[in-house]
C-alpha positions as CSV (number, residue, x, y, z in Angstrom):
1,X,-30.8,-163.0,188.2
2,X,-30.0,-160.4,191.0
3,X,-26.0,-160.7,190.4
4,X,-26.7,-159.8,186.1
5,X,-28.6,-156.8,187.4
6,X,-25.5,-155.7,190.1
7,X,-23.0,-156.3,187.3
8,X,-25.3,-154.0,184.8
9,X,-25.5,-151.2,187.3
10,X,-22.0,-151.6,188.2
11,X,-21.0,-150.9,184.5
12,X,-23.1,-148.0,184.2
13,X,-21.6,-146.2,187.2
14,X,-18.2,-146.6,185.8
15,X,-19.3,-145.4,182.5
16,X,-20.9,-142.3,184.1
17,X,-17.4,-141.6,186.5
18,X,-15.2,-141.5,183.2
19,X,-17.6,-139.3,181.2
20,X,-17.7,-136.8,184.4
21,X,-14.0,-136.9,184.4
22,X,-13.5,-136.3,180.3
23,X,-16.1,-133.5,180.8
24,X,-14.1,-131.9,184.0
25,X,-10.7,-131.7,182.5
26,X,-12.5,-130.3,179.2
27,X,-14.2,-127.6,181.2
28,X,-10.3,-127.1,183.1
29,X,-8.6,-127.2,180.0
30,X,-6.4,-130.1,180.7
31,X,-4.2,-131.1,178.0
32,X,-4.7,-134.2,176.4
33,X,-1.5,-136.0,174.9
34,X,-1.2,-136.3,171.6
35,X,1.7,-138.5,170.4
36,X,3.8,-137.6,167.4
37,X,3.9,-139.8,164.4
38,X,7.4,-138.1,162.7
39,X,9.3,-135.3,163.9
40,X,8.5,-132.5,161.5
41,X,5.8,-131.9,158.5
42,X,5.1,-131.7,155.2
43,X,8.7,-132.4,153.0
44,X,6.7,-131.0,149.9
45,X,5.9,-127.2,151.6
46,X,9.4,-126.5,152.9
47,X,10.7,-123.2,151.7
48,X,14.0,-123.0,153.7
49,X,16.4,-125.5,155.1
50,X,19.4,-124.8,157.9
51,X,21.9,-127.5,159.0
52,X,24.1,-126.6,162.0
53,X,26.3,-129.0,164.2
54,X,28.3,-127.9,167.0
55,X,31.6,-128.2,165.1
56,X,31.0,-126.8,162.0
57,X,29.3,-123.8,159.9
58,X,25.8,-123.6,159.4
59,X,24.3,-125.0,156.2
60,X,21.4,-122.8,155.0
61,X,19.2,-123.5,151.7
62,X,16.8,-122.0,150.2
63,X,13.8,-123.1,147.6
64,X,13.2,-120.8,144.7
65,X,11.2,-121.6,141.2
66,X,11.1,-125.0,142.6
67,X,15.1,-125.4,142.8
68,X,17.1,-125.5,145.8
69,X,20.2,-123.2,146.4
70,X,22.7,-123.4,148.7
71,X,22.7,-119.8,150.9
72,X,25.7,-120.6,153.3
73,X,28.7,-121.2,154.0
74,X,28.7,-120.0,150.2
75,X,26.2,-119.6,147.7
76,X,26.1,-122.9,145.2
77,X,23.6,-125.2,143.4
78,X,21.8,-127.6,145.5
79,X,20.9,-131.2,144.8
80,X,17.5,-131.2,145.3
81,X,17.4,-135.3,145.4
82,X,19.8,-134.9,148.5
83,X,17.9,-132.2,149.8
84,X,14.4,-134.2,149.4
85,X,15.8,-136.8,151.1
86,X,16.9,-135.0,154.1
87,X,13.2,-133.4,154.7
88,X,11.6,-136.6,153.9
89,X,13.7,-138.5,156.6
90,X,12.1,-135.8,158.8
91,X,8.7,-136.3,157.7
92,X,7.7,-140.1,157.1
93,X,10.8,-141.8,159.1
94,X,8.4,-143.2,162.0
95,X,9.5,-142.3,165.7
96,X,10.0,-145.6,167.8
97,X,9.6,-144.3,171.1
98,X,8.9,-141.1,172.9
99,X,9.1,-139.9,176.5
100,X,7.2,-136.9,177.6
101,X,7.6,-134.5,180.6
102,X,6.0,-136.7,183.3
103,X,7.5,-139.8,182.6
104,X,10.6,-138.0,182.6
105,X,10.1,-136.7,186.1
106,X,9.2,-140.1,187.5
107,X,12.1,-141.6,186.1
108,X,14.4,-138.4,187.5
109,X,15.9,-137.4,184.2
110,X,16.1,-134.5,182.1
111,X,16.6,-133.7,178.8
112,X,20.1,-132.9,179.3
113,X,20.8,-136.9,180.2
114,X,20.2,-137.7,176.6
115,X,22.5,-134.9,174.9
116,X,19.3,-132.3,173.9
117,X,20.6,-129.4,175.9
118,X,23.6,-129.3,173.6
119,X,22.7,-131.0,170.5
120,X,25.3,-132.3,168.0
121,X,22.9,-131.7,165.3
122,X,19.8,-129.3,165.0
123,X,17.4,-128.7,161.7
124,X,15.4,-126.4,160.9
125,X,13.1,-126.2,158.3
126,X,10.7,-123.5,157.5
127,X,7.4,-123.6,155.7
128,X,4.6,-121.0,154.8
129,X,2.6,-121.8,158.1
130,X,6.2,-121.4,160.6
131,X,9.3,-123.2,161.0
132,X,10.1,-126.5,162.8
133,X,13.4,-127.6,164.9
134,X,14.7,-130.9,165.2
135,X,17.5,-131.5,167.5
136,X,19.5,-135.0,168.0
137,X,21.3,-136.0,171.1
138,X,23.5,-139.1,172.5
139,X,22.9,-142.5,170.9
140,X,20.5,-145.2,172.9
141,X,22.5,-147.6,174.7
142,X,21.9,-150.0,172.2
143,X,23.1,-148.0,169.4
144,X,20.5,-148.6,166.6
145,X,18.7,-145.3,167.5
146,X,19.1,-141.7,168.0
147,X,17.3,-139.6,170.9
148,X,16.0,-136.2,169.3
149,X,13.6,-133.1,170.3
150,X,11.2,-131.1,168.4
151,X,10.7,-127.2,169.3
152,X,7.8,-126.6,171.6
153,X,7.2,-130.4,172.5
154,X,8.9,-131.5,175.5
155,X,9.2,-134.9,174.9
156,X,12.2,-136.5,174.3
157,X,11.8,-139.3,171.0
158,X,14.1,-142.2,169.4
159,X,14.5,-142.6,166.1
160,X,16.6,-144.8,164.0
161,X,20.1,-144.1,163.5
162,X,19.6,-144.1,159.6
163,X,17.3,-141.1,159.9
164,X,20.2,-139.1,161.8
165,X,22.4,-140.3,159.1
166,X,19.8,-139.0,156.4
167,X,20.1,-135.2,158.0
168,X,23.7,-135.1,159.0
169,X,25.0,-133.7,156.1
170,X,27.7,-131.1,155.2
171,X,27.2,-128.4,152.7
172,X,29.7,-130.6,150.1
173,X,27.2,-133.7,150.2
174,X,24.0,-131.1,149.6
175,X,25.6,-129.5,146.6
176,X,24.8,-130.3,143.2
177,X,27.9,-132.4,141.2
178,X,25.6,-132.0,137.9
179,X,27.9,-129.8,135.2
180,X,24.7,-128.6,133.3
181,X,21.0,-128.9,134.3
182,X,19.2,-129.0,130.8
183,X,17.8,-130.9,128.8
184,X,18.9,-132.5,125.8
185,X,16.4,-131.5,123.5
186,X,16.4,-127.9,124.6
187,X,20.1,-127.6,123.1
188,X,20.0,-125.9,119.7
189,X,23.4,-124.9,119.7
190,X,27.0,-125.7,120.8
191,X,30.5,-124.0,120.6
192,X,33.9,-125.7,121.9
193,X,36.5,-123.1,122.0
194,X,40.2,-123.7,122.5
195,X,41.8,-120.9,123.8
196,X,40.7,-117.7,122.9
197,X,39.8,-118.8,119.1
198,X,36.4,-120.0,117.8
199,X,37.2,-123.9,118.2
200,X,33.9,-125.1,116.4
201,X,30.5,-124.6,116.5
202,X,27.4,-126.8,115.6
203,X,23.7,-125.8,115.1
204,X,20.8,-128.2,115.1
205,X,18.0,-128.2,112.7
206,X,15.3,-130.5,113.5
207,X,16.8,-133.8,114.2
208,X,19.8,-132.8,111.9
209,X,23.3,-131.0,113.4
210,X,25.6,-129.3,111.1
211,X,28.7,-127.9,111.4
212,X,29.1,-124.1,110.8
213,X,32.8,-123.5,111.8
214,X,35.3,-123.7,111.3
215,X,33.9,-125.5,108.1
216,X,30.2,-125.9,106.7
217,X,29.5,-129.4,106.7
218,X,27.2,-132.1,107.7
219,X,27.4,-133.2,111.2
220,X,27.2,-136.7,112.2
221,X,23.7,-136.7,114.7
222,X,24.7,-139.8,116.3
223,X,28.4,-138.6,117.3
224,X,27.1,-135.1,118.2
225,X,23.7,-136.7,120.5
226,X,26.3,-139.1,122.1
227,X,28.7,-136.3,123.0
228,X,25.7,-134.0,124.7
229,X,24.5,-137.2,126.3
230,X,28.4,-137.7,128.0
231,X,28.6,-133.9,129.0
232,X,25.2,-133.4,130.2
233,X,25.8,-137.1,132.0
234,X,29.2,-135.7,133.3
235,X,29.3,-134.9,137.5
236,X,31.3,-133.1,139.3
237,X,34.2,-135.4,141.3
238,X,35.5,-133.0,144.0
239,X,34.9,-129.0,145.2
240,X,38.0,-127.2,144.8
241,X,36.0,-123.8,145.5
242,X,34.2,-123.1,147.1
243,X,34.7,-124.6,150.3
244,X,33.4,-122.9,152.8
245,X,36.9,-121.5,154.1
246,X,36.8,-117.6,156.1
247,X,39.3,-116.5,153.5
248,X,36.8,-117.3,150.5
249,X,35.9,-114.3,148.3
250,X,32.2,-114.6,146.9
251,X,33.7,-114.9,143.0
252,X,36.2,-116.8,141.9
253,X,39.2,-114.8,141.4
254,X,41.7,-114.2,138.0
255,X,44.7,-115.6,139.9
256,X,42.8,-118.7,140.8
257,X,41.4,-119.5,137.5
258,X,45.1,-119.1,136.0
259,X,46.2,-121.6,138.5
260,X,44.0,-124.4,137.8
261,X,44.5,-123.3,133.8
262,X,40.8,-121.9,133.5
263,X,41.8,-118.6,132.4
264,X,40.4,-118.0,128.9
265,X,43.8,-117.9,127.4
266,X,44.1,-121.4,128.8
267,X,41.1,-123.3,128.5
268,X,38.6,-125.6,126.7
269,X,34.8,-124.1,127.4
270,X,32.2,-125.7,126.0
271,X,28.5,-123.6,125.9
272,X,25.6,-125.3,125.5
273,X,22.8,-122.4,123.7
274,X,20.1,-123.7,125.2
275,X,16.2,-122.4,122.9
276,X,15.8,-120.9,126.3
277,X,18.2,-117.8,124.9
278,X,20.4,-118.8,128.1
279,X,23.9,-120.0,127.7
280,X,25.5,-122.4,129.6
281,X,29.0,-122.4,130.5
282,X,31.8,-125.4,131.4
283,X,35.7,-124.7,131.2
284,X,38.2,-127.3,131.3
285,X,41.5,-126.4,132.6
286,X,44.8,-128.7,133.6
287,X,45.4,-131.9,134.6
288,X,44.4,-132.8,138.5
289,X,45.5,-135.9,140.6
290,X,44.2,-139.3,139.7
291,X,43.0,-138.9,136.1
292,X,41.2,-135.7,136.8
293,X,41.6,-132.5,135.6
294,X,40.1,-129.1,137.1
295,X,36.8,-127.5,135.6
296,X,35.0,-124.7,136.1
297,X,31.4,-125.4,136.0
298,X,27.8,-123.8,136.8
299,X,28.6,-120.8,135.2
300,X,31.3,-120.0,137.2
301,X,29.8,-120.8,140.8
302,X,32.6,-123.8,141.5
303,X,35.8,-124.9,140.6
304,X,35.4,-128.6,140.3
305,X,37.3,-131.8,139.1
306,X,36.5,-133.8,136.4
307,X,37.3,-136.9,134.5
308,X,40.4,-136.4,132.1
309,X,38.8,-138.5,130.0
310,X,36.1,-136.2,129.2
311,X,38.4,-133.3,128.3
312,X,39.8,-136.1,125.7
313,X,36.4,-135.9,124.4
314,X,35.5,-132.9,124.0
315,X,39.2,-132.4,122.3
316,X,38.0,-134.9,119.8
317,X,37.4,-131.6,117.6
318,X,35.7,-131.4,114.5
319,X,37.5,-134.6,112.8
320,X,34.9,-136.4,115.6
321,X,31.9,-134.4,114.8
322,X,32.3,-134.2,110.9
323,X,30.1,-136.7,109.0
324,X,32.4,-139.0,106.4
325,X,30.0,-140.9,105.2
326,X,29.1,-141.2,101.4
327,X,25.1,-140.2,101.9
328,X,25.4,-137.9,105.4
329,X,22.0,-138.5,106.2
330,X,19.6,-140.4,109.4
331,X,17.1,-142.8,108.5
332,X,14.4,-141.1,109.4
333,X,15.4,-138.0,106.6
334,X,15.6,-140.1,103.9
335,X,12.4,-139.9,101.8
336,X,13.6,-140.9,98.3
337,X,16.2,-143.3,96.3
338,X,17.5,-143.2,92.8
339,X,19.8,-146.5,91.8
340,X,20.9,-146.5,88.2
341,X,22.3,-149.5,87.0
342,X,23.3,-149.1,82.9
343,X,20.2,-148.3,81.3
344,X,17.8,-149.3,84.2
345,X,16.7,-146.9,86.7
346,X,15.4,-148.2,90.0
347,X,13.0,-144.7,92.0
348,X,11.7,-145.2,95.3
349,X,9.7,-142.6,97.3
350,X,8.5,-142.9,100.9
351,X,4.9,-141.7,101.3
352,X,3.5,-139.4,104.2
353,X,2.4,-142.9,105.6
354,X,5.8,-143.7,105.9
355,X,5.2,-146.7,103.5
356,X,7.5,-147.3,100.5
357,X,6.6,-147.5,96.9
358,X,8.2,-148.3,93.5
359,X,7.8,-145.4,90.9
360,X,10.2,-146.7,88.3
361,X,10.9,-148.7,86.5
362,X,7.3,-149.8,87.3
363,X,4.9,-148.5,89.9
364,X,4.3,-150.7,92.6
365,X,4.5,-151.4,96.1
366,X,7.8,-151.6,97.3
367,X,8.7,-154.2,99.9
368,X,9.5,-152.3,102.7
369,X,12.1,-154.8,104.7
370,X,14.0,-154.5,101.6
371,X,14.3,-150.8,101.1
372,X,15.0,-150.4,104.7
373,X,18.1,-152.9,104.7
374,X,19.2,-150.7,101.5
375,X,19.0,-147.6,102.9
376,X,20.6,-149.0,106.4
377,X,23.4,-150.6,104.1
378,X,24.0,-147.1,101.9
379,X,24.0,-145.0,105.1
380,X,26.7,-146.8,106.5
381,X,28.8,-146.5,103.5
382,X,32.3,-144.8,103.7
383,X,34.1,-143.0,101.2
384,X,36.3,-145.9,100.4
385,X,33.0,-147.6,98.6
386,X,32.8,-145.4,95.7
387,X,33.5,-146.8,93.0
388,X,33.9,-144.9,89.2
389,X,32.4,-148.0,87.4
390,X,29.8,-149.1,90.1
391,X,26.2,-148.1,90.4
392,X,25.2,-144.5,90.6
393,X,23.1,-143.6,93.8
394,X,21.6,-140.7,94.9
395,X,19.6,-140.1,98.3
396,X,16.7,-137.5,99.1
397,X,15.8,-135.3,96.7
398,X,18.2,-132.9,95.1
399,X,20.9,-134.7,96.3
400,X,24.5,-135.1,94.7
401,X,24.4,-139.0,93.0
402,X,27.6,-141.1,93.7
403,X,28.7,-143.7,92.2
404,X,29.5,-146.8,94.7
405,X,30.6,-150.5,94.2
406,X,28.0,-152.8,93.3
407,X,29.1,-155.5,95.7
408,X,29.1,-152.2,98.7
409,X,25.4,-151.3,97.4
410,X,23.9,-154.4,96.8
411,X,25.9,-157.1,98.4
412,X,24.0,-160.3,97.5
413,X,20.7,-158.8,97.1
414,X,19.0,-157.9,93.7
415,X,17.3,-154.8,92.8
416,X,13.9,-156.7,91.9
417,X,13.5,-157.6,95.5
418,X,12.6,-153.9,96.0
419,X,9.2,-154.5,94.5
420,X,6.7,-155.8,97.1
421,X,6.3,-159.4,96.8
422,X,2.3,-158.9,96.9
423,X,1.4,-159.6,93.7
424,X,-2.6,-158.5,93.7
425,X,-4.7,-158.1,96.9
426,X,-8.4,-158.7,95.4
427,X,-11.4,-158.4,98.2
428,X,-13.7,-161.7,97.6
429,X,-16.8,-159.3,97.7
430,X,-15.5,-157.7,94.9
431,X,-15.0,-160.5,92.7
432,X,-17.8,-161.8,90.7
433,X,-16.9,-164.4,88.2
434,X,-13.7,-166.8,88.2
435,X,-13.0,-168.7,84.9
436,X,-10.1,-171.5,85.4
437,X,-8.2,-172.7,81.8
438,X,-6.2,-175.6,81.8
439,X,-4.0,-175.6,78.7
440,X,-5.8,-177.9,76.3
441,X,-8.9,-177.9,77.6
442,X,-11.9,-176.0,77.4
443,X,-12.3,-173.1,80.5
444,X,-14.9,-173.5,83.6
445,X,-16.8,-170.3,84.2
446,X,-18.4,-170.1,88.0
447,X,-20.4,-166.5,88.7
448,X,-21.6,-165.3,92.0
449,X,-25.3,-164.3,92.4
450,X,-25.6,-161.6,94.9
451,X,-29.4,-162.4,95.3
452,X,-29.0,-165.9,96.3
453,X,-25.8,-165.1,97.7
454,X,-24.4,-168.6,95.7
455,X,-22.1,-169.2,93.5
456,X,-23.2,-170.8,90.2
457,X,-22.0,-172.7,87.4
458,X,-21.9,-170.7,84.1
459,X,-20.1,-172.9,81.6
460,X,-18.3,-176.4,82.3
461,X,-17.1,-179.0,80.1
462,X,-18.8,-181.7,82.0
463,X,-22.0,-180.1,83.8
464,X,-21.8,-180.3,87.5
465,X,-22.2,-178.0,90.7
466,X,-19.8,-175.2,91.8
467,X,-17.2,-176.6,94.5
468,X,-17.4,-173.9,97.0
469,X,-14.4,-175.5,98.8
470,X,-12.0,-174.7,95.4
471,X,-13.7,-171.5,94.9
472,X,-13.4,-170.1,98.6
473,X,-9.6,-171.9,98.4
474,X,-9.3,-169.1,95.4
475,X,-10.5,-166.3,96.9
476,X,-8.3,-166.7,99.6
477,X,-4.8,-166.8,97.6
478,X,-6.2,-163.9,95.6
479,X,-6.6,-161.9,99.2
480,X,-3.5,-161.4,99.0
481,X,-1.6,-163.2,96.4
482,X,2.3,-163.6,97.7
483,X,5.1,-164.5,95.6
484,X,8.0,-166.7,97.4
485,X,10.4,-163.7,94.7
486,X,10.3,-161.5,92.3
487,X,11.8,-162.7,88.8
488,X,11.8,-159.7,87.0
489,X,10.3,-156.4,87.1
490,X,9.4,-156.5,83.6
491,X,8.7,-158.8,80.6
492,X,7.8,-157.8,76.8
493,X,5.7,-160.4,74.9
494,X,8.6,-161.9,73.2
495,X,10.0,-162.9,76.7
496,X,6.9,-164.6,78.0
497,X,8.1,-168.1,76.1
498,X,11.3,-167.7,78.6
499,X,8.7,-168.4,81.2
500,X,6.4,-170.5,79.8
501,X,3.9,-168.0,80.3
502,X,3.2,-167.5,76.3
503,X,1.8,-171.0,76.2
504,X,0.3,-171.3,80.2
505,X,-0.3,-174.2,81.3
506,X,-2.9,-172.4,83.5
507,X,-4.8,-169.4,83.2
508,X,-7.2,-168.1,86.1
509,X,-9.6,-164.9,84.7
510,X,-10.9,-162.7,87.2
511,X,-13.8,-160.6,86.4
512,X,-14.8,-157.5,89.4
513,X,-18.5,-156.2,90.0
514,X,-16.7,-152.4,89.6
515,X,-18.4,-151.4,86.5
516,X,-15.9,-150.8,83.7
517,X,-12.9,-152.9,85.2
518,X,-10.9,-154.7,82.9
519,X,-10.8,-158.6,83.3
520,X,-7.2,-159.8,85.2
521,X,-5.6,-163.0,84.1
522,X,-3.6,-164.7,86.2
523,X,-0.9,-166.6,83.6
524,X,0.8,-169.5,85.0
525,X,3.9,-170.8,83.2
526,X,7.2,-173.5,84.0
527,X,8.2,-175.1,86.9
528,X,10.6,-172.8,88.9
529,X,12.8,-173.6,92.1
530,X,10.1,-173.3,94.7
531,X,6.8,-173.2,92.9
532,X,5.8,-171.9,88.8
533,X,6.3,-168.7,87.1
534,X,3.3,-166.7,87.1
535,X,2.5,-163.2,85.8
536,X,-0.8,-161.2,86.5
537,X,-2.7,-158.5,84.6
538,X,-0.8,-155.6,83.7
539,X,1.6,-155.5,86.6
540,X,4.7,-156.7,84.2
541,X,6.5,-158.8,86.4
542,X,7.3,-162.1,86.6
543,X,7.0,-164.0,90.3
544,X,7.3,-167.3,91.4
545,X,4.6,-168.7,93.4
546,X,4.8,-171.5,96.1
547,X,3.4,-175.3,94.9
548,X,0.5,-175.1,97.3
549,X,-0.9,-171.7,96.1
550,X,-0.5,-173.3,92.4
551,X,-2.3,-176.3,93.4
552,X,-5.5,-174.3,95.0
553,X,-5.3,-172.1,91.8
554,X,-5.7,-174.8,89.5
555,X,-7.9,-177.1,91.3
556,X,-11.5,-178.0,89.4
557,X,-14.4,-175.1,90.4
558,X,-16.8,-177.8,89.2
559,X,-17.8,-181.2,91.2
560,X,-20.1,-183.4,90.3
561,X,-24.1,-183.3,91.3
562,X,-25.1,-185.9,93.7
563,X,-26.2,-189.2,92.7
564,X,-24.3,-188.2,89.7
565,X,-21.4,-191.5,88.6
566,X,-23.0,-194.0,91.1
């Protein structure tokens, strides 16, 4: 027991002594060592950056309106991604080890022993709160780290070599290699000038492009957008001017431009006109080595080299952008379609909901897949598909009709297939009576009692009760009734016999609950490939529906009462 008491008093004494030391240190102002976790502060707050090597000119960058610019050794646009990579290396890369001044003193070492009295690289980062200067010295003996120091801190730090590699960037590596800095959706027009004359101008109207010079004609929007994408994605291969030489001028000289074929009399110039009212220019000049050409980029701020194939694409000229199709429209812009084949005219229109409908020769829903396939086929046709004896095709309102080869227009398709294969769609809750009449037999009728929520037999040749499974099967088939194919869009009374519909093998009559609605009769006729011919109500069309649907539609609606027939 006495041993336990002795240990407790000893522990309490240690705690009191430690507390006294801490209090004394606080009163004396003795600094407490706080180890750094990174070399520099928040990268997002930086507004100025300088990189200075012992053997080259200082690189200075400044951030304005969210963009980084090179100020020295020359003025140029900076690559923001490369700048942020440098700043992130300082702010987020961990410090592997550190030695403060007391530890250095014990080892008999100083900062000069680590190459930090005359650093090989110094990076200064400035923000609104102040500045931070980081110096890099020798590599560690193992070669996997670099010694570093921070202004205002007497410690020596060790960081990975990849931190040094990320910040050891000359001005040339930090400058932007993009030829244009604008989003493709912000371009409202562009010019291509060859020498001093206007070569080509294209103007955007919504999703459409039109050539206004040297002739007024539709342009292929897909080709234009592909061209603009290639322009915006193109990057400088090398920088010719400025490069930071002591004898360089602040502005490119006329003689220099002429030497590279970039003077106005020789160059090919692309001008992108933005929605912000700013014109952005790029001029292409003479051939350089290794499949490159010289270019004056960044609105005259740099002479660079780019791939020669890029200049070839620009020089494709008006023939590369002209829309030479028979129907120069984009698919999304097509809202109507007219096809005249002999005396028959098919007229289709797209509603505000994007759904196609058939307005002639009958009014009905259209088959969206069939219409879309036809529109795409027509929009792909070139002038060779024109045929004086072909069908007459007109796309979009007030468009000039063109006679097109029947084969090119339809291929193996039939115009009847433009009508939706949905024969009808009847909500089961709206049906109040079903009458089933087989050929040569007496009709059977069942009626729905909404109060009892039950189907009852209204008339039946042999009595019985309503067969709920058969009734539900019919209701299911009718919601919706889909055909295997459309045979013809219109049939007169004289043509019904051709399909066995003048004296049908079965008739299903549907009465609905709405007042004033007309009974609709589904006529089932002769056998056809894949089913039987049918026509329904006033649709004036003949369809083929499958055998399974026929079986469910013609099944008896009335069954025997329980106990009968035993």
